[in-house]
PDB file with one MODEL, atoms N, CA, C and O in Angstrom:
MODEL        1
ATOM      1  N   UNK A   1     116.444 122.972  90.874  1.00  0.00           N
ATOM      2  CA  UNK A   1     116.124 121.960  91.859  1.00  0.00           C
ATOM      3  C   UNK A   1     114.965 122.264  92.749  1.00  0.00           C
ATOM      4  O   UNK A   1     114.874 123.387  93.245  1.00  0.00           O
ATOM      5  N   UNK A   2     114.090 121.359  92.979  1.00  0.00           N
ATOM      6  CA  UNK A   2     112.850 121.580  93.719  1.00  0.00           C
ATOM      7  C   UNK A   2     113.152 121.399  95.283  1.00  0.00           C
ATOM      8  O   UNK A   2     114.055 120.693  95.730  1.00  0.00           O
ATOM      9  N   UNK A   3     112.283 122.124  96.010  1.00  0.00           N
ATOM     10  CA  UNK A   3     112.653 122.073  97.404  1.00  0.00           C
ATOM     11  C   UNK A   3     112.419 120.668  97.865  1.00  0.00           C
ATOM     12  O   UNK A   3     111.650 119.900  97.286  1.00  0.00           O
ATOM     13  N   UNK A   4     113.123 120.360  98.945  1.00  0.00           N
ATOM     14  CA  UNK A   4     113.147 119.033  99.390  1.00  0.00           C
ATOM     15  C   UNK A   4     112.560 118.991 100.866  1.00  0.00           C
ATOM     16  O   UNK A   4     112.674 119.967 101.607  1.00  0.00           O
ATOM     17  N   UNK A   5     111.959 117.880 101.240  1.00  0.00           N
ATOM     18  CA  UNK A   5     111.662 117.668 102.663  1.00  0.00           C
ATOM     19  C   UNK A   5     112.700 117.743 103.684  1.00  0.00           C
ATOM     20  O   UNK A   5     113.797 117.232 103.458  1.00  0.00           O
ATOM     21  N   UNK A   6     112.437 118.379 104.875  1.00  0.00           N
ATOM     22  CA  UNK A   6     113.517 118.252 105.925  1.00  0.00           C
ATOM     23  C   UNK A   6     113.416 117.093 106.481  1.00  0.00           C
ATOM     24  O   UNK A   6     112.300 116.601 106.645  1.00  0.00           O
ATOM     25  N   UNK A   7     114.621 116.401 106.896  1.00  0.00           N
ATOM     26  CA  UNK A   7     114.687 115.085 107.484  1.00  0.00           C
ATOM     27  C   UNK A   7     114.037 115.258 108.912  1.00  0.00           C
ATOM     28  O   UNK A   7     114.252 116.234 109.630  1.00  0.00           O
ATOM     29  N   UNK A   8     113.149 114.106 109.268  1.00  0.00           N
ATOM     30  CA  UNK A   8     112.650 114.022 110.554  1.00  0.00           C
ATOM     31  C   UNK A   8     111.788 115.176 110.957  1.00  0.00           C
ATOM     32  O   UNK A   8     111.879 115.733 112.051  1.00  0.00           O
ATOM     33  N   UNK A   9     110.972 115.492 110.040  1.00  0.00           N
ATOM     34  CA  UNK A   9     109.940 116.481 110.220  1.00  0.00           C
ATOM     35  C   UNK A   9     108.443 115.818 110.314  1.00  0.00           C
ATOM     36  O   UNK A   9     107.966 115.604 111.429  1.00  0.00           O
ATOM     37  N   UNK A  10     107.855 115.559 109.359  1.00  0.00           N
ATOM     38  CA  UNK A  10     106.480 115.086 109.325  1.00  0.00           C
ATOM     39  C   UNK A  10     105.353 115.800 109.846  1.00  0.00           C
ATOM     40  O   UNK A  10     104.318 115.295 110.280  1.00  0.00           O
ATOM     41  N   UNK A  11     105.688 117.216 109.755  1.00  0.00           N
ATOM     42  CA  UNK A  11     104.671 118.234 109.923  1.00  0.00           C
ATOM     43  C   UNK A  11     103.398 118.019 109.104  1.00  0.00           C
ATOM     44  O   UNK A  11     102.288 118.099 109.630  1.00  0.00           O
ATOM     45  N   UNK A  12     103.567 117.757 107.861  1.00  0.00           N
ATOM     46  CA  UNK A  12     102.495 117.655 106.774  1.00  0.00           C
ATOM     47  C   UNK A  12     101.707 116.356 107.043  1.00  0.00           C
ATOM     48  O   UNK A  12     100.563 116.172 106.627  1.00  0.00           O
ATOM     49  N   UNK A  13     102.414 115.471 107.772  1.00  0.00           N
ATOM     50  CA  UNK A  13     101.659 114.179 108.074  1.00  0.00           C
ATOM     51  C   UNK A  13     100.977 114.217 109.539  1.00  0.00           C
ATOM     52  O   UNK A  13     100.400 113.240 110.017  1.00  0.00           O
ATOM     53  N   UNK A  14     101.115 115.487 110.206  1.00  0.00           N
ATOM     54  CA  UNK A  14     100.404 115.694 111.558  1.00  0.00           C
ATOM     55  C   UNK A  14      99.512 116.730 111.702  1.00  0.00           C
ATOM     56  O   UNK A  14      98.427 116.571 112.260  1.00  0.00           O
ATOM     57  N   UNK A  15      99.911 117.871 111.204  1.00  0.00           N
ATOM     58  CA  UNK A  15      99.118 118.962 111.104  1.00  0.00           C
ATOM     59  C   UNK A  15      97.804 119.099 110.505  1.00  0.00           C
ATOM     60  O   UNK A  15      96.829 119.422 111.184  1.00  0.00           O
ATOM     61  N   UNK A  16      97.731 118.831 109.066  1.00  0.00           N
ATOM     62  CA  UNK A  16      96.384 119.001 108.466  1.00  0.00           C
ATOM     63  C   UNK A  16      95.459 117.625 108.817  1.00  0.00           C
ATOM     64  O   UNK A  16      95.875 116.516 109.153  1.00  0.00           O
ATOM     65  N   UNK A  17      94.167 118.043 108.639  1.00  0.00           N
ATOM     66  CA  UNK A  17      93.201 116.938 108.580  1.00  0.00           C
ATOM     67  C   UNK A  17      93.235 116.317 107.244  1.00  0.00           C
ATOM     68  O   UNK A  17      93.438 117.017 106.252  1.00  0.00           O
ATOM     69  N   UNK A  18      93.051 115.056 107.160  1.00  0.00           N
ATOM     70  CA  UNK A  18      92.744 114.207 105.936  1.00  0.00           C
ATOM     71  C   UNK A  18      91.415 113.616 105.977  1.00  0.00           C
ATOM     72  O   UNK A  18      91.227 112.793 106.873  1.00  0.00           O
ATOM     73  N   UNK A  19      90.375 113.897 105.115  1.00  0.00           N
ATOM     74  CA  UNK A  19      89.228 113.357 105.252  1.00  0.00           C
ATOM     75  C   UNK A  19      88.932 112.099 104.360  1.00  0.00           C
ATOM     76  O   UNK A  19      87.845 111.523 104.397  1.00  0.00           O
ATOM     77  N   UNK A  20      90.001 111.705 103.535  1.00  0.00           N
ATOM     78  CA  UNK A  20      89.818 110.522 102.712  1.00  0.00           C
ATOM     79  C   UNK A  20      90.448 109.369 103.613  1.00  0.00           C
ATOM     80  O   UNK A  20      91.237 109.579 104.535  1.00  0.00           O
ATOM     81  N   UNK A  21      89.995 108.156 103.220  1.00  0.00           N
ATOM     82  CA  UNK A  21      90.590 106.965 103.869  1.00  0.00           C
ATOM     83  C   UNK A  21      92.209 106.858 103.871  1.00  0.00           C
ATOM     84  O   UNK A  21      92.840 107.171 102.862  1.00  0.00           O
ATOM     85  N   UNK A  22      92.802 106.438 104.957  1.00  0.00           N
ATOM     86  CA  UNK A  22      94.172 106.136 104.843  1.00  0.00           C
ATOM     87  C   UNK A  22      94.326 104.743 105.423  1.00  0.00           C
ATOM     88  O   UNK A  22      93.661 104.433 106.411  1.00  0.00           O
ATOM     89  N   UNK A  23      95.134 103.924 104.884  1.00  0.00           N
ATOM     90  CA  UNK A  23      95.282 102.496 105.378  1.00  0.00           C
ATOM     91  C   UNK A  23      95.611 102.598 106.933  1.00  0.00           C
ATOM     92  O   UNK A  23      96.547 103.219 107.436  1.00  0.00           O
ATOM     93  N   UNK A  24      94.630 101.847 107.583  1.00  0.00           N
ATOM     94  CA  UNK A  24      94.580 101.866 109.163  1.00  0.00           C
ATOM     95  C   UNK A  24      93.885 103.255 109.750  1.00  0.00           C
ATOM     96  O   UNK A  24      93.815 103.503 110.953  1.00  0.00           O
ATOM     97  N   UNK A  25      93.491 103.935 108.923  1.00  0.00           N
ATOM     98  CA  UNK A  25      92.613 104.973 109.418  1.00  0.00           C
ATOM     99  C   UNK A  25      91.392 105.381 108.241  1.00  0.00           C
ATOM    100  O   UNK A  25      91.404 106.299 107.421  1.00  0.00           O
ATOM    101  N   UNK A  26      90.442 104.427 108.472  1.00  0.00           N
ATOM    102  CA  UNK A  26      89.470 104.388 107.353  1.00  0.00           C
ATOM    103  C   UNK A  26      88.733 105.673 107.199  1.00  0.00           C
ATOM    104  O   UNK A  26      88.226 105.994 106.124  1.00  0.00           O
ATOM    105  N   UNK A  27      88.665 106.490 108.390  1.00  0.00           N
ATOM    106  CA  UNK A  27      87.855 107.781 108.278  1.00  0.00           C
ATOM    107  C   UNK A  27      88.755 108.832 108.277  1.00  0.00           C
ATOM    108  O   UNK A  27      88.348 109.890 108.758  1.00  0.00           O
ATOM    109  N   UNK A  28      90.007 108.778 107.802  1.00  0.00           N
ATOM    110  CA  UNK A  28      90.923 109.769 107.531  1.00  0.00           C
ATOM    111  C   UNK A  28      91.455 110.093 109.066  1.00  0.00           C
ATOM    112  O   UNK A  28      91.419 109.235 109.949  1.00  0.00           O
ATOM    113  N   UNK A  29      91.967 111.476 109.283  1.00  0.00           N
ATOM    114  CA  UNK A  29      92.532 111.810 110.406  1.00  0.00           C
ATOM    115  C   UNK A  29      92.226 113.295 110.788  1.00  0.00           C
ATOM    116  O   UNK A  29      92.193 114.183 109.937  1.00  0.00           O
ATOM    117  N   UNK A  30      92.012 113.502 112.064  1.00  0.00           N
ATOM    118  CA  UNK A  30      91.803 115.098 112.406  1.00  0.00           C
ATOM    119  C   UNK A  30      92.954 115.912 112.404  1.00  0.00           C
ATOM    120  O   UNK A  30      94.016 115.290 112.441  1.00  0.00           O
ATOM    121  N   UNK A  31      93.017 117.099 112.373  1.00  0.00           N
ATOM    122  CA  UNK A  31      94.047 117.857 112.339  1.00  0.00           C
ATOM    123  C   UNK A  31      94.843 117.712 113.672  1.00  0.00           C
ATOM    124  O   UNK A  31      94.211 117.575 114.719  1.00  0.00           O
ATOM    125  N   UNK A  32      96.115 117.734 113.675  1.00  0.00           N
ATOM    126  CA  UNK A  32      96.920 117.682 114.911  1.00  0.00           C
ATOM    127  C   UNK A  32      97.242 116.165 115.201  1.00  0.00           C
ATOM    128  O   UNK A  32      97.990 115.807 116.111  1.00  0.00           O
ATOM    129  N   UNK A  33      96.700 115.445 114.467  1.00  0.00           N
ATOM    130  CA  UNK A  33      96.842 113.922 114.858  1.00  0.00           C
ATOM    131  C   UNK A  33      97.959 113.228 113.941  1.00  0.00           C
ATOM    132  O   UNK A  33      97.980 113.498 112.740  1.00  0.00           O
ATOM    133  N   UNK A  34      98.781 112.440 114.432  1.00  0.00           N
ATOM    134  CA  UNK A  34      99.832 111.931 113.527  1.00  0.00           C
ATOM    135  C   UNK A  34      99.237 110.840 112.853  1.00  0.00           C
ATOM    136  O   UNK A  34      98.540 110.011 113.437  1.00  0.00           O
ATOM    137  N   UNK A  35      99.495 110.811 111.603  1.00  0.00           N
ATOM    138  CA  UNK A  35      99.138 109.793 110.597  1.00  0.00           C
ATOM    139  C   UNK A  35      99.738 108.348 111.007  1.00  0.00           C
ATOM    140  O   UNK A  35     100.933 108.254 111.286  1.00  0.00           O
ATOM    141  N   UNK A  36      99.020 107.404 111.033  1.00  0.00           N
ATOM    142  CA  UNK A  36      99.468 106.074 111.411  1.00  0.00           C
ATOM    143  C   UNK A  36     100.412 105.468 110.565  1.00  0.00           C
ATOM    144  O   UNK A  36     100.999 104.454 110.942  1.00  0.00           O
ATOM    145  N   UNK A  37     100.689 106.110 109.160  1.00  0.00           N
ATOM    146  CA  UNK A  37     101.491 105.664 108.248  1.00  0.00           C
ATOM    147  C   UNK A  37     102.733 106.471 108.298  1.00  0.00           C
ATOM    148  O   UNK A  37     103.614 106.385 107.443  1.00  0.00           O
ATOM    149  N   UNK A  38     102.778 107.291 109.369  1.00  0.00           N
ATOM    150  CA  UNK A  38     104.120 108.141 109.435  1.00  0.00           C
ATOM    151  C   UNK A  38     105.071 107.240 110.377  1.00  0.00           C
ATOM    152  O   UNK A  38     104.791 106.989 111.549  1.00  0.00           O
ATOM    153  N   UNK A  39     106.219 106.791 109.721  1.00  0.00           N
ATOM    154  CA  UNK A  39     107.048 106.030 110.576  1.00  0.00           C
ATOM    155  C   UNK A  39     107.746 106.844 111.779  1.00  0.00           C
ATOM    156  O   UNK A  39     107.690 108.057 111.985  1.00  0.00           O
ATOM    157  N   UNK A  40     108.422 105.848 112.523  1.00  0.00           N
ATOM    158  CA  UNK A  40     109.179 106.675 113.608  1.00  0.00           C
ATOM    159  C   UNK A  40     110.415 107.543 113.114  1.00  0.00           C
ATOM    160  O   UNK A  40     110.978 108.284 113.919  1.00  0.00           O
ATOM    161  N   UNK A  41     110.800 107.464 111.918  1.00  0.00           N
ATOM    162  CA  UNK A  41     111.713 108.197 111.200  1.00  0.00           C
ATOM    163  C   UNK A  41     111.015 109.514 110.543  1.00  0.00           C
ATOM    164  O   UNK A  41     111.671 110.348 109.921  1.00  0.00           O
ATOM    165  N   UNK A  42     109.671 109.602 110.742  1.00  0.00           N
ATOM    166  CA  UNK A  42     108.855 110.659 110.248  1.00  0.00           C
ATOM    167  C   UNK A  42     108.847 110.723 108.707  1.00  0.00           C
ATOM    168  O   UNK A  42     108.753 111.781 108.085  1.00  0.00           O
ATOM    169  N   UNK A  43     108.952 109.516 108.146  1.00  0.00           N
ATOM    170  CA  UNK A  43     108.701 109.379 106.777  1.00  0.00           C
ATOM    171  C   UNK A  43     107.452 108.432 106.348  1.00  0.00           C
ATOM    172  O   UNK A  43     107.148 107.450 107.025  1.00  0.00           O
ATOM    173  N   UNK A  44     106.838 108.758 105.311  1.00  0.00           N
ATOM    174  CA  UNK A  44     105.526 108.073 104.991  1.00  0.00           C
ATOM    175  C   UNK A  44     105.768 106.660 104.510  1.00  0.00           C
ATOM    176  O   UNK A  44     106.505 106.430 103.551  1.00  0.00           O
ATOM    177  N   UNK A  45     105.168 105.762 105.156  1.00  0.00           N
ATOM    178  CA  UNK A  45     105.334 104.355 104.838  1.00  0.00           C
ATOM    179  C   UNK A  45     104.685 104.056 103.503  1.00  0.00           C
ATOM    180  O   UNK A  45     105.138 103.074 102.913  1.00  0.00           O
ATOM    181  N   UNK A  46     103.716 104.721 102.930  1.00  0.00           N
ATOM    182  CA  UNK A  46     103.010 104.620 101.769  1.00  0.00           C
ATOM    183  C   UNK A  46     103.240 105.528 100.657  1.00  0.00           C
ATOM    184  O   UNK A  46     102.504 105.598  99.673  1.00  0.00           O
ATOM    185  N   UNK A  47     104.406 106.298 100.868  1.00  0.00           N
ATOM    186  CA  UNK A  47     104.798 107.260  99.813  1.00  0.00           C
ATOM    187  C   UNK A  47     104.964 106.492  98.460  1.00  0.00           C
ATOM    188  O   UNK A  47     105.564 105.422  98.352  1.00  0.00           O
ATOM    189  N   UNK A  48     104.368 107.160  97.463  1.00  0.00           N
ATOM    190  CA  UNK A  48     104.417 106.589  96.192  1.00  0.00           C
ATOM    191  C   UNK A  48     103.510 105.365  95.799  1.00  0.00           C
ATOM    192  O   UNK A  48     103.485 104.887  94.665  1.00  0.00           O
ATOM    193  N   UNK A  49     102.770 104.914  96.861  1.00  0.00           N
ATOM    194  CA  UNK A  49     101.832 103.725  96.618  1.00  0.00           C
ATOM    195  C   UNK A  49     100.363 104.295  96.331  1.00  0.00           C
ATOM    196  O   UNK A  49      99.982 105.382  96.765  1.00  0.00           O
ATOM    197  N   UNK A  50      99.601 103.454  95.565  1.00  0.00           N
ATOM    198  CA  UNK A  50      98.338 103.961  95.111  1.00  0.00           C
ATOM    199  C   UNK A  50      97.408 104.178  96.238  1.00  0.00           C
ATOM    200  O   UNK A  50      96.467 104.937  96.007  1.00  0.00           O
ATOM    201  N   UNK A  51      97.507 103.582  97.577  1.00  0.00           N
ATOM    202  CA  UNK A  51      96.601 103.775  98.521  1.00  0.00           C
ATOM    203  C   UNK A  51      96.935 105.122  99.395  1.00  0.00           C
ATOM    204  O   UNK A  51      96.255 105.455 100.366  1.00  0.00           O
ATOM    205  N   UNK A  52      97.931 105.759  98.981  1.00  0.00           N
ATOM    206  CA  UNK A  52      98.227 107.095  99.729  1.00  0.00           C
ATOM    207  C   UNK A  52      97.191 108.050  99.102  1.00  0.00           C
ATOM    208  O   UNK A  52      97.011 108.129  97.886  1.00  0.00           O
ATOM    209  N   UNK A  53      96.539 108.751 100.005  1.00  0.00           N
ATOM    210  CA  UNK A  53      95.513 109.620  99.643  1.00  0.00           C
ATOM    211  C   UNK A  53      96.071 110.844  98.714  1.00  0.00           C
ATOM    212  O   UNK A  53      97.172 111.386  98.810  1.00  0.00           O
ATOM    213  N   UNK A  54      95.020 111.139  97.786  1.00  0.00           N
ATOM    214  CA  UNK A  54      95.601 112.165  96.961  1.00  0.00           C
ATOM    215  C   UNK A  54      95.911 113.528  97.571  1.00  0.00           C
ATOM    216  O   UNK A  54      96.751 114.273  97.066  1.00  0.00           O
ATOM    217  N   UNK A  55      95.155 113.868  98.768  1.00  0.00           N
ATOM    218  CA  UNK A  55      95.684 115.071  99.431  1.00  0.00           C
ATOM    219  C   UNK A  55      96.960 115.145  99.659  1.00  0.00           C
ATOM    220  O   UNK A  55      97.536 116.210  99.438  1.00  0.00           O
ATOM    221  N   UNK A  56      97.703 113.960 100.179  1.00  0.00           N
ATOM    222  CA  UNK A  56      99.101 113.896 100.455  1.00  0.00           C
ATOM    223  C   UNK A  56      99.834 114.174  99.449  1.00  0.00           C
ATOM    224  O   UNK A  56     100.711 115.029  99.569  1.00  0.00           O
ATOM    225  N   UNK A  57      99.597 113.409  98.063  1.00  0.00           N
ATOM    226  CA  UNK A  57     100.384 113.805  96.810  1.00  0.00           C
ATOM    227  C   UNK A  57     100.316 115.150  96.541  1.00  0.00           C
ATOM    228  O   UNK A  57     101.356 115.695  96.169  1.00  0.00           O
ATOM    229  N   UNK A  58      99.248 115.844  96.655  1.00  0.00           N
ATOM    230  CA  UNK A  58      99.114 117.157  96.414  1.00  0.00           C
ATOM    231  C   UNK A  58      99.660 118.166  97.148  1.00  0.00           C
ATOM    232  O   UNK A  58      99.693 119.294  96.657  1.00  0.00           O
ATOM    233  N   UNK A  59     100.217 117.901  98.548  1.00  0.00           N
ATOM    234  CA  UNK A  59     100.765 118.739  99.304  1.00  0.00           C
ATOM    235  C   UNK A  59     102.169 118.626  99.188  1.00  0.00           C
ATOM    236  O   UNK A  59     102.779 117.694  99.712  1.00  0.00           O
ATOM    237  N   UNK A  60     102.766 119.593  98.476  1.00  0.00           N
ATOM    238  CA  UNK A  60     104.266 119.421  98.089  1.00  0.00           C
ATOM    239  C   UNK A  60     104.952 120.447  98.921  1.00  0.00           C
ATOM    240  O   UNK A  60     104.366 121.468  99.280  1.00  0.00           O
ATOM    241  N   UNK A  61     106.360 120.150  99.273  1.00  0.00           N
ATOM    242  CA  UNK A  61     107.128 120.852 100.281  1.00  0.00           C
ATOM    243  C   UNK A  61     107.525 122.086  99.539  1.00  0.00           C
ATOM    244  O   UNK A  61     107.746 122.013  98.330  1.00  0.00           O
ATOM    245  N   UNK A  62     107.628 123.201 100.180  1.00  0.00           N
ATOM    246  CA  UNK A  62     107.943 124.707  99.646  1.00  0.00           C
ATOM    247  C   UNK A  62     108.518 125.373 100.986  1.00  0.00           C
ATOM    248  O   UNK A  62     108.278 125.062 102.153  1.00  0.00           O
ATOM    249  N   UNK A  63     109.338 126.369 100.482  1.00  0.00           N
ATOM    250  CA  UNK A  63     109.968 127.086 101.490  1.00  0.00           C
ATOM    251  C   UNK A  63     109.061 127.897 102.312  1.00  0.00           C
ATOM    252  O   UNK A  63     109.290 128.105 103.504  1.00  0.00           O
ATOM    253  N   UNK A  64     107.959 128.393 101.649  1.00  0.00           N
ATOM    254  CA  UNK A  64     106.834 128.885 102.497  1.00  0.00           C
ATOM    255  C   UNK A  64     106.167 127.995 103.542  1.00  0.00           C
ATOM    256  O   UNK A  64     106.064 128.376 104.708  1.00  0.00           O
ATOM    257  N   UNK A  65     105.765 126.941 103.174  1.00  0.00           N
ATOM    258  CA  UNK A  65     105.204 125.926 103.944  1.00  0.00           C
ATOM    259  C   UNK A  65     106.063 125.413 105.191  1.00  0.00           C
ATOM    260  O   UNK A  65     105.654 125.332 106.349  1.00  0.00           O
ATOM    261  N   UNK A  66     107.312 125.087 104.729  1.00  0.00           N
ATOM    262  CA  UNK A  66     108.260 124.208 105.659  1.00  0.00           C
ATOM    263  C   UNK A  66     109.082 125.223 106.531  1.00  0.00           C
ATOM    264  O   UNK A  66     109.569 124.883 107.609  1.00  0.00           O
ATOM    265  N   UNK A  67     109.205 126.406 106.042  1.00  0.00           N
ATOM    266  CA  UNK A  67     109.971 127.404 107.046  1.00  0.00           C
ATOM    267  C   UNK A  67     111.441 126.873 107.248  1.00  0.00           C
ATOM    268  O   UNK A  67     112.033 126.184 106.416  1.00  0.00           O
ATOM    269  N   UNK A  68     111.893 127.233 108.314  1.00  0.00           N
ATOM    270  CA  UNK A  68     113.243 126.726 108.660  1.00  0.00           C
ATOM    271  C   UNK A  68     113.177 125.680 109.740  1.00  0.00           C
ATOM    272  O   UNK A  68     114.261 125.238 110.122  1.00  0.00           O
ATOM    273  N   UNK A  69     112.089 125.217 110.287  1.00  0.00           N
ATOM    274  CA  UNK A  69     112.102 124.311 111.221  1.00  0.00           C
ATOM    275  C   UNK A  69     110.656 123.531 111.289  1.00  0.00           C
ATOM    276  O   UNK A  69     109.677 124.024 110.728  1.00  0.00           O
ATOM    277  N   UNK A  70     110.581 122.432 111.922  1.00  0.00           N
ATOM    278  CA  UNK A  70     109.279 121.555 111.979  1.00  0.00           C
ATOM    279  C   UNK A  70     108.318 122.492 112.690  1.00  0.00           C
ATOM    280  O   UNK A  70     107.207 122.613 112.176  1.00  0.00           O
ATOM    281  N   UNK A  71     108.552 123.083 113.655  1.00  0.00           N
ATOM    282  CA  UNK A  71     107.832 124.129 114.267  1.00  0.00           C
ATOM    283  C   UNK A  71     107.190 125.147 113.367  1.00  0.00           C
ATOM    284  O   UNK A  71     105.977 125.325 113.256  1.00  0.00           O
ATOM    285  N   UNK A  72     108.080 125.753 112.777  1.00  0.00           N
ATOM    286  CA  UNK A  72     107.498 126.661 111.770  1.00  0.00           C
ATOM    287  C   UNK A  72     106.517 126.068 110.709  1.00  0.00           C
ATOM    288  O   UNK A  72     105.586 126.756 110.289  1.00  0.00           O
ATOM    289  N   UNK A  73     106.742 124.696 110.245  1.00  0.00           N
ATOM    290  CA  UNK A  73     105.943 124.125 109.373  1.00  0.00           C
ATOM    291  C   UNK A  73     104.609 123.694 109.984  1.00  0.00           C
ATOM    292  O   UNK A  73     103.602 123.777 109.281  1.00  0.00           O
ATOM    293  N   UNK A  74     104.514 123.194 111.369  1.00  0.00           N
ATOM    294  CA  UNK A  74     103.491 122.995 112.013  1.00  0.00           C
ATOM    295  C   UNK A  74     102.624 124.203 112.185  1.00  0.00           C
ATOM    296  O   UNK A  74     101.419 124.051 111.982  1.00  0.00           O
ATOM    297  N   UNK A  75     103.044 125.308 112.510  1.00  0.00           N
ATOM    298  CA  UNK A  75     102.413 126.598 112.621  1.00  0.00           C
ATOM    299  C   UNK A  75     101.843 126.929 111.344  1.00  0.00           C
ATOM    300  O   UNK A  75     100.651 127.236 111.332  1.00  0.00           O
ATOM    301  N   UNK A  76     102.594 126.919 110.096  1.00  0.00           N
ATOM    302  CA  UNK A  76     101.766 127.362 108.872  1.00  0.00           C
ATOM    303  C   UNK A  76     100.791 126.361 108.496  1.00  0.00           C
ATOM    304  O   UNK A  76      99.734 126.764 108.010  1.00  0.00           O
ATOM    305  N   UNK A  77     100.961 125.254 108.628  1.00  0.00           N
ATOM    306  CA  UNK A  77      99.959 124.102 108.198  1.00  0.00           C
ATOM    307  C   UNK A  77      98.803 124.364 109.264  1.00  0.00           C
ATOM    308  O   UNK A  77      97.668 124.409 108.789  1.00  0.00           O
ATOM    309  N   UNK A  78      98.918 124.521 110.466  1.00  0.00           N
ATOM    310  CA  UNK A  78      97.674 124.653 111.357  1.00  0.00           C
ATOM    311  C   UNK A  78      96.938 125.966 111.114  1.00  0.00           C
ATOM    312  O   UNK A  78      95.717 125.988 111.268  1.00  0.00           O
ATOM    313  N   UNK A  79      97.694 127.212 110.693  1.00  0.00           N
ATOM    314  CA  UNK A  79      97.137 128.130 110.115  1.00  0.00           C
ATOM    315  C   UNK A  79      96.173 127.919 108.973  1.00  0.00           C
ATOM    316  O   UNK A  79      95.020 128.348 108.970  1.00  0.00           O
ATOM    317  N   UNK A  80      96.722 127.243 108.029  1.00  0.00           N
ATOM    318  CA  UNK A  80      96.254 126.899 106.676  1.00  0.00           C
ATOM    319  C   UNK A  80      94.817 126.108 107.025  1.00  0.00           C
ATOM    320  O   UNK A  80      93.701 126.414 106.603  1.00  0.00           O
ATOM    321  N   UNK A  81      95.138 125.102 107.837  1.00  0.00           N
ATOM    322  CA  UNK A  81      93.937 124.165 108.388  1.00  0.00           C
ATOM    323  C   UNK A  81      92.879 125.163 108.917  1.00  0.00           C
ATOM    324  O   UNK A  81      91.756 125.039 108.428  1.00  0.00           O
ATOM    325  N   UNK A  82      93.055 126.087 109.798  1.00  0.00           N
ATOM    326  CA  UNK A  82      92.003 126.910 110.307  1.00  0.00           C
ATOM    327  C   UNK A  82      91.375 127.775 109.232  1.00  0.00           C
ATOM    328  O   UNK A  82      90.154 127.918 109.167  1.00  0.00           O
ATOM    329  N   UNK A  83      92.182 128.324 108.429  1.00  0.00           N
ATOM    330  CA  UNK A  83      91.582 129.092 107.272  1.00  0.00           C
ATOM    331  C   UNK A  83      90.756 128.591 106.366  1.00  0.00           C
ATOM    332  O   UNK A  83      89.954 129.282 105.738  1.00  0.00           O
ATOM    333  N   UNK A  84      90.908 127.238 106.223  1.00  0.00           N
ATOM    334  CA  UNK A  84      90.274 126.531 105.074  1.00  0.00           C
ATOM    335  C   UNK A  84      89.116 125.590 105.629  1.00  0.00           C
ATOM    336  O   UNK A  84      88.390 124.981 104.843  1.00  0.00           O
ATOM    337  N   UNK A  85      88.982 125.500 106.869  1.00  0.00           N
ATOM    338  CA  UNK A  85      88.107 124.672 107.586  1.00  0.00           C
ATOM    339  C   UNK A  85      86.611 125.299 107.306  1.00  0.00           C
ATOM    340  O   UNK A  85      86.436 126.515 107.383  1.00  0.00           O
ATOM    341  N   UNK A  86      85.646 124.480 107.006  1.00  0.00           N
ATOM    342  CA  UNK A  86      84.215 124.804 106.817  1.00  0.00           C
ATOM    343  C   UNK A  86      83.705 125.441 107.907  1.00  0.00           C
ATOM    344  O   UNK A  86      83.976 125.007 109.027  1.00  0.00           O
ATOM    345  N   UNK A  87      82.931 126.508 107.751  1.00  0.00           N
ATOM    346  CA  UNK A  87      82.374 127.352 108.662  1.00  0.00           C
ATOM    347  C   UNK A  87      81.311 126.578 109.488  1.00  0.00           C
ATOM    348  O   UNK A  87      80.679 127.153 110.375  1.00  0.00           O
TER     349      UNK A  87
ENDMDL
END
């Protein structure tokens, strides 16, 4: 069985930057900004739809990334964002 998203987290839709267009965010979004497509329940409103950015589909939940809390996930993703940012 694959690792499942934690309910009411949304860290992967907040922590990383997304450089491709998102419906409602044509220039993508900066790191640390909540995606406009993240619902109040912290679930993606465009999950499984063709307009969802490829980046989002490629970011799969894992024990390493998600940790045991939203705070751990935010920290891990923020570290990844910093380590992969262009110089």
